[in-house]
C-alpha positions in Angstrom: 0.1 0.1 0.1 2.1 2.9 -1.1 -0.8 4.9 -2.3 -0.4 8.8 -1.9 -3.5 8.1 0.9 -1.5 6.3 3.1 1.6 8.4 2.8 2.4 10.9 5.8 2.2 14.7 4.2 5.2 16.8 5.7 4.3 20.2 6.3 0.9 20.0 4.7 2.9 18.9 1.4 3.0 15.5 -0.1 6.5 13.8 -0.3 6.7 14.3 -4.2 6.5 18.6 -3.2 9.9 19.0 -1.6 11.3 21.7 -3.5 7.6 23.4 -3.6 7.9 22.8 0.4 11.8 24.4 0.3 10.3 27.1 -1.5 7.3 27.7 0.7 9.5 27.6 3.9 11.8 30.6 2.3 9.2 32.7 2.0 7.7 32.3 5.3 11.1 32.7 7.0 11.3 36.1 4.7 8.2 37.3 5.6 8.5 36.7 9.2 11.8 38.4 8.9 10.7 41.4 7.0 7.4 41.8 8.9 8.6 40.5 12.6 6.3 40.9 15.7 5.9 44.3 17.4 7.8 42.9 20.4 10.9 42.1 18.1 11.1 45.7 16.2 10.7 47.2 19.6 13.8 45.5 20.8 15.8 46.0 17.6 15.0 50.0 17.8 17.4 51.7 19.4 16.8 54.3 22.4 15.7 57.5 22.0 18.6 58.5 24.2 20.7 56.5 21.8 19.4 58.3 18.8 19.9 61.6 20.5 23.2 61.8 21.9 26.0 63.1 20.3 23.8 65.3 17.8 22.7 68.0 17.2 19.1 69.0 17.0 18.3 71.8 14.7 14.7 72.9 15.1 11.6 75.0 15.5 9.4 75.2 18.5 6.1 76.7 19.5 5.7 77.4 23.2 3.1 79.2 24.8 4.3 83.4 25.1 4.8 83.8 28.6 2.3 85.7 30.6 3.6 89.0 30.9 4.8 89.3 26.8 1.2 89.1 25.8 -0.1 85.4 27.2 -2.5 83.7 25.1 -0.5 83.3 21.9 2.4 81.2 20.7 6.1 81.9 20.6 8.0 80.9 17.7 11.6 79.6 19.0 14.5 78.8 16.7 17.2 77.0 18.4 20.0 74.6 17.5 21.2 72.1 20.9 24.1 69.7 20.9 23.2 66.8 22.9 26.0 65.4 25.1 26.3 61.9 26.7 26.5 63.4 30.0 23.2 64.9 29.7 24.6 68.6 29.1 23.9 70.3 25.4 24.7 73.5 24.5 21.6 75.4 23.1 21.6 78.6 20.9 18.1 80.4 20.0 17.6 82.5 16.9 17.1 86.2 17.8 14.8 87.7 15.0 15.3 91.0 16.2 19.3 90.8 16.1 18.9 88.4 12.9 21.9 86.0 14.3 22.2 83.2 16.8 22.5 83.7 20.5 26.0 82.9 22.4 25.8 79.2 23.1 25.3 78.6 26.7 25.3 75.3 28.6 22.1 73.5 30.2 20.9 70.5 30.6 18.5 67.9 28.3 17.0 64.3 29.3 15.0 61.7 27.8 12.2 59.2 29.6 10.7 57.0 27.7 10.0 59.3 24.4 10.0 62.1 26.1 12.9 64.7 25.3 13.0 67.7 27.4 15.8 70.9 27.0 16.2 73.3 29.4 16.6 77.0 27.5 18.6 79.4 28.3 17.1 83.0 28.9 17.5 84.9 25.8 15.1 87.4 25.1 12.6 86.1 27.7 13.2 84.1 30.9 14.6 80.8 30.6 12.0 77.4 30.4 12.0 74.0 29.4 10.9 72.7 26.3 9.7 69.0 26.7 7.9 67.3 23.8 7.0 63.3 23.3 9.3 62.9 20.1 9.5 60.6 17.4 12.8 60.3 15.1 12.5 58.6 11.4 16.0 59.0 9.6 17.3 62.7 10.4 13.6 64.0 11.1 12.4 64.6 14.5 8.6 65.7 15.5 7.1 66.2 18.9 4.0 67.5 21.1 3.7 68.1 24.9 1.1 69.1 26.7 1.7 70.6 30.2 2.6 73.1 29.1 1.9 73.2 25.5 4.7 72.6 23.0 5.4 71.6 19.4 8.6 70.3 18.1 9.3 69.9 14.3 13.1 69.9 13.4 16.3 67.4 12.3 19.1 66.2 13.8 22.5 65.6 12.8 25.5 63.7 13.8 28.4 66.1 15.4 28.4 69.6 17.1 26.9 71.6 14.6 27.6 74.7 17.1 31.3 74.4 17.2 31.9 72.5 14.3 33.1 69.3 15.5 32.2 66.2 15.3 
């Protein structure tokens, strides 16, 4: 009795179709690698701190205007910040009235989950903390914060663009 009905299939494929089985197994393996499960994709993604450390953030941020400066509207801040590995940052802001960047000031930065916070120096207005839940894709970064409101949009580049060192 060696009919096809008495033979046990291997992985749902009859023994005469081993080549097709191998091709099917290869396709399944490629799909598993390409798609991956959410847990695997999250395990492979570098942390936010790792993506930011040693890079310069160049961004535009919108934050609430200080109460004494006509509160109720948003203030636009254009900034560059070099994010050092020790939590220190070198920040400069664009001063539109002078048409130049401020002198770079050493402040601090931190990351918790996907929340980036940068202490902004007092330039034209009192210093404040800019915090936003950010997302990075390629060289782009964007995010929002809710307490207080903040919106951030910019890019990150390797090295220190403020002093010109890598």
